[in-house]
N, C-alpha and C positions, 0 to 999 in steps of 0.2 A: 710297732703300734704304740702311740702315745695318747694321753688324755685329749689332746687337741686334733687328733686324726678323725677323718670322716668315718672310718670303720669302727673306731671305738664309740663315737657318739651315737651313730644310728644303727649299729649292729650289735657290738659286744655288750654295751650298757643295757639296752632294752632286753636282750636275752638274759643277762644276769638278773635283772629285776624280776622277770617272769619266773625263772628258776627258783629265785629266793621266795617269791610269794607262793609257789606251789609246793615248796618243801615244808614238811611238818616242823612245828616250832623247835622240837627237841633235836632236830637234825640240822638246824640252820648254821650252827658253827662249822659243821662239816661241809655244808654247801658253800659258804663263803670262802673256806680254805681251798676247796677244789676250784672255785671260780678264780681265786687269786692265782693258783698255779697254772690255770688255763691261760690267763692273761700273760704270765711270764713266758709260757711256752710259745705263745703267738709272737712275743717280742723277740725272744732269743732262746732257741732250744738248748744250746749248751749251758747258757747262764742259768736257765730254769732248772736244769738237771743238777747242776752244782748247788744251787740254792736249796733244792729239795733234799739232796743228800746231806748237806751241811745242817739243815733243820732237823732231820731225823738223828743225825749224830749228836747234836747238842741236846736234844731231848733225852737220849740215852745217857749222855754224860751227866745231865742234871739229876737223873735217877741215881747214878753212881755217887754224885756229890751229896745227895740226901742221905745215903747210906754212910758216907764218910763222916758227915756232920752229926749223925746219930751216935756214932762211936766217939768222935772228938769234937764236941760242940764249941770248944773255945779256940780252935785253930782256924786261922784264916788262909791257910795255904791252899785250900781247895778253891776258894774264890779267886786268889791271885793266879793259880795255874789256869783256871777256866778263862779268866780275862786275857791272859797271855795268849792262850790258844785262839781266842776270838780275834785279837789283834793280828796274830800271825796269818790266820786265814784271810783277813781283809788285805794284808800285804801281798799274799799270793794272788788274791783276785785282781789287785792292781796290775801285777805283772802279766797275769793271763789276759786281761781285757785290753792291754796296751793303752791304758789311760782312757778307755771309752767312758764318757761322762755318765751315761745312763746306768751302766753296769756298776761303776764306781760309787755313784750316789746311792743306788739300791743296796749295795753291800754295806755302805757306810751306815745307812739308816738301820739295817738289821743288826750290825755290830753295836751301834750306840744303844739300841733297844735292849740287847742282851746284856750289855754291861750295866745299863740302868737297872735291869732286873736283878742282877747279882748284887749290886750295891743295896737296892731295897731289901733283898732277901737277907743280906748280912745284917741289916738294921732291924729285922723283924717286921718290915712294912709290906712283904710279899710272901704269899704262900707258895706251896709247892704245886706244880702242874700234874694233875692226875690223868689228864687226857692229852694225847698227842695233838689232837685237832685244836684244842684250846691254845697250846703253845704255837702251833703253826699260824693260827689266826692272829695271835698277839704279836708275832715277829714278821710275818710275811703278808699281811692284808694288803691287797694290791693298791688300795686308795692312798695309802701312806707310804708306798714303796719306793717312790722317786725322790721327793724332796721332804718327806716326813709328813707330819710332825713325829718326833720321837715321843712315844707314849710311855706311861709308868703303869705298873701292874695295878696299883690300888685304885686308879681311875678308869682303866680301860677293861680289864678282864671281868670285873663284876657285871658289866653290861651284857656279857655273853649269855647269861641266863634269862635275859629279858628281850631278846631279839624279836622284833615284830615288823610287820609291813602294813602300810596304810597309804591311802591316796594323799593324806596330809603330809606325811613324812616324805613321800616321793616328790611332791610339789615343792616343799620347802628346800629340800636338797637340791632339786633341779634348778631352783632360782639361784642358790649360792653357786652351783656348778657353772651355770651359764655366765654369771658375773665374773668368775675367775677366768672362764674361756675368753670372754671379751677383753679382759685385761691382757691376757696372753697375746691375743691375735692383734688387737688394735694398738696397744701401746708397747708391750714388752718387745715383741718381734720388730717393731719399727725402730725402737731404741737400739736394739742390737745391730740393725743394718746401719743406722747413723753412726754408731760406735765403730763398726768395721770400716766404714767409708773414711771416717776421720783418721783411724788408726793406720790406714794404708798410706797416708801422706808420709813422706820422709820426715824425720825428726827435725832436720835443719829448716824445713819449710814451714813448720808449725808457727803460727803467730800467738800472741797473748790470748786473744779471743778464742781461736780455734783449739788451743790447749785446754782452756777451761770448758769449752763445749765438749771436748773429748771426755774428760773426766765426769762431766755432767751426764753425758749419754751413757757412760759406763754405770754410773750410780743408778740412773733410771732403769737401765736394763737389769741390774741386780735386784733393786727394789720390786720392780713390777713383775719380773719373772717369778721371784719367790712368793709374792703376794698372790699372783695368779694361781700357781700350783697349790698354794696353801688354801685358797678359797675352793678350788676344785677338789682338793682332798677332803675338806670339811663337808662340802656339799655331797660328795659320794658317800662319806661315812653316815651323813644324816639320812640319806635314801635308805640305808640299811639299818637304821635306828641306832647308830653308834655316834658318840660325841668325842671329839678329840680337841686339843688346845689349838689355839692360833700358832702358826709358825712365826709370822712377822707381825709386829705390833707397833704400828706407827713410828718408825725409827726417826722420821723427820721432826718429831715432837720431843726428841731427847735433849737433855740439858748438859750432856757431857759425851765425850767420844766413846767411852766404854759402855755407857748406856745405849748409845746408837747401835753399837755392835751387838750388845745383848738383845736388843729389839729385833735384829735381823733374823735370829732363830732363838727365841726365848726358851723354849723347852730344852734344846740342846745346850745352850749356854748355862742355863740354871743347873742342869745335871753335872756338867763339867766342874763348875765352880763349887758345887755341893760336895762332890767327891774329893777335890783337891783340898778345899778349906775344911771339910769335915762338918760343915754346918749348913743347914737349909735356911736358917733364920737370918744369916748375914748377906744373903744375896742381894736383897734390895738396898742395903747399906753400901755394898760394894759398888753398885751402879753410880752412886754419888760420892764415892771415896770417903765415907764417913768412918772413922776409927778403923781404917784398914791396916793391918800389920803386914810384915814381910811375907808371911805364908799366904795371906789372902791376896796380896798383889800378885804373888806367883799364880794363884788361882785365876786371877783376872787374865794373866798372860796365857795360861793353858786355855781358858775359854776363848780367847781371841784367836789362838792358833787353830783350835778345833773347828770353830765357826768358819775360819778362813779356808781350811782344807775342805770343809763341807760345801763352801761356795764355789771353790775352783780347785780341784785336786791337782796341784802342780807344785814344782819345786819353788816357783816364784812366790808362793804363799808364805814361805818362811821369811823371805826378805820383807814381804809386806807386813807380817806380824811383827818383826823386829822394829821396822820403821814406825808402825802404828803404836807399839808399846812405848817407844821413846816419846811420842806425842802424848801418851797416857801419863807417863812419869812427869813430863813438863806441865801438863794440865793439873796434875795432882799436887806437885810441889812448887810450881812457879806462879801460876796465874789463876788457879781455880778460885782463890779467895776473892778475885775481882767480880765473879759471877753473882755474888750476892748483891751487888750494887747496880746491876743492869737488869732491865725487864726480861721476863722469861721468853718473850718472843725473839728478842735479840740473842739470847743464849742459844736458842734452837737454831737461829740463822748462822751463828758462829760455829756451832757444832757441826752443822751440815757442810759448811765450807771446809772445815778441818777434815771431815770424813772424805770429802771429794779429793782433797789434796793428798790424803793418805793412800789413795788408790793408784798413785803413780807407778809403784812397782808391779801392780797387776795389770795396769793398762798397757804399758810397754815394758815387757820383762827384759832383764839384762841390766847389769850395773850401769853401763855406759848410756843406754836409752833412758833408763829411770833418771840418771842424773841430768841428762839434757832436758827431759821433760819438766823435772822440778825447777830447773833454771828458767825455762820459759814461763812456767806457772808463776814464779816470783817476779817476772818481768825483766830478768837479767839479760836474756839472750834473744828475745823477740825483736825483730827488725820492724814489723808492722803490726797494727792493731788487728787487721783482718785481711784475708786474701781472697782472690777470685775463686779458688777451689772451695774454700770454706763457705763463701756465699752461696755457691752452687749447691753444695751438699745440705746447707740449712734450708735453702729455698725448696729443694725437692723433698724435704722431710718436715716441712713446716707444720703439718697436721699432728705429727707425733710430738713435736716440741710443744705445741699448743696443749695437747691433751695431758702431756707430762707436767707442764706448768699448771694446768687447771687442777689436776689431782694433787699436785704438790701443795698449792696454796689451800686447797680444801682441807687436806689432811693436817696442814700446819695451823690453820686458823679456825675452820668451821666444823670440825669433826663432831664435837659434842653438841653444837647447835643443830646441825643436820640430823643427828640421832634423835634429839628431843622432838624436833618438828615432825620427823617421819613417825615416831611413836605416838605423838599427839594425833596426827591425822588418822593413823590406823585405829586408834581408840574411838575417835569421833565418827569415822565413816569406815567401818570395817569392810563392808562389801565393795564399796568404791575403791578402797585401798588395794584389795586383792585383785580386782579387775585391772587396775592401773599397773600393778606389779606384773600380772600375766601378760598384758599387752606389751609393756616395756621389755621384758625378758624374752618374749617371743620375737620381738623385733631385733634385739641383740643376737639371738640364735640365728636368725635369718641372715643378718649382716655378717657375723663371723663365719657362717657356712659359705656365704658367697665369696668371702675373702680367702677361705681355705681352698675352694675350688679354683 
């Protein structure tokens, strides 16, 4: 069962909302934790049992860690041992799941959340968990269990004491959930199909145009899948009166490659860079390479690798990370100074082109295939501009391409303008705005349901 399944949309989610509304306020943390574990049980019984056992074990170990720190407050061995245990369990989950993406990503989000908590606790930014259900909701809440976002203690846990339910919260959360669902069904799934069709062509038959459409389809599949699940996660959290940060934040507006990577999963990237560099204040500077020393560039590499593993847990991610980091170094030391002389729009276009080029190791794994694809992308090996097979695939997926380009240009050029116009209309005509949003999102839900069926 996934967020985009009929059973989740029309059975599980309504029942979860009803149970949450009927539960007394002081029991709603327990209610959401049990709802989350029910969701995992319906998805995979063995994985749910492993997650529940690991969650209980970690809560007990955190109690032991508190006792250890009360006797030896200046020692960090407890944090290091706990973090090593978390990483070891994640590796065992990888082996058990046989690289099942859903299980891998769920375990990855749990591990990253736990390590983030340990980091914040070591810096005095997170308190101790006195209730097991608070810890369970913090680490295993089903809305963020697949693609995140990775939450931090100081922004997420204090909301547990103010859990409430209202028609306004449910409607606002439902709007955001339906928006994410439409992105997933209408754009992301179509981009995945187009990518798979183009990737099925032999490398020697790829033309210059088909090679670039291949990496474009891969980029659109990555961006819109993450954006869709991020919107659905934020919408589900809003339904239950919880706020979480964005997962993806307009990567197409980035002015550098590493900024583009950081925007794909901003909470996770910021956590990794903060831990490696030891400073939360340098993260924004690192996105633009301002005053970055060797340690901080290593933090950038760590952030790139972790975000890459989160995007696609496979060995080819390491090749992609190394290839991308070479581009990061070239951008930092060779030509970044040129960016100050060109318009911001052109900077974003160049950055997006470089990001698509960097996807070659992920698009066609294997050193030989990657090398051949890079050669075609640079125009060295392509015999023709376009082939009959490419024309057929593009014609059969023209709607996905049009929607991707429409959202691409709107995100790149008109995001702030659209937000301002929407806000102005809502302030001037609040009732009409709500009715228009209700009709629009109702139509989206009907359309996506029809496509799912």
